[in-house]
C-alpha positions, 0 to 999 in steps of 0.5 A: 251267316255263312260265306265262302272266302275268296281271299286269305283272311287271317282271323277267318281262314283261307280261300275256299273255306266256308265260315260262319260270320256275323251278318253285319261283318259279311254285309258291311265288310266281306261282300262289299270288298269282294272278300267273300261270297255268300254260301249258296250252293251255286257259289259252292259249285263254282268255287269247286270248278275254279279250284279244279281248273287251277289244280290242272294248270298248276299240275301241267305247269309242274310237269313241263318244269320237270320235263325242262329241268331233265333236259337242262340236267343233261346239258353241258354249257361250254364258254370260251374266255380270255384268260391269264395265268393260272386260269384267272379269267379277264372278266367273269361268267354271269347269269347273263352270259349263261342265259344268252348261251341256252337261248341260243340252244333253244331254251327260254330260261330267264336269267334271274332263274340262274342262281350264281352265288358269285360270278365265275372267275376261273377256268374249270367245271362248275355246277349251276342251279337253276330254279325253274318253278318254285318246286323244281329246280335243275343243275347245269354243268358249266365248262369254262376254258380259255380262248 
């Protein structure tokens, strides 16, 4: 019996694959658990339609992420902090503070996407990566100066 997989199954294949399986396996396991549908022409056309829609949405999200990365790449985040001698900050600059600055400038960036390996504790200029999309990241320039 031929079925179209709706989920990735390690022993059979990936989503959208048309595979031949034993009728009992399909009837008793794959179909009741909604892991696959019977490979009819109607189901194959519906699957192709869903694949096209998903590809369109993915391309649109990728394009908007690239545009946002270009805007962030040209932006400089300027933060003022109290600092002691030798440029050491009282406290530190965290991803929450950078996200708040970006939010004030009109960018909707989640603080979890701003990748700081460790908080910034000195005055100076730093490059901070921002993971916008799984395939797109931007580098943000952060300028920390004494208040």
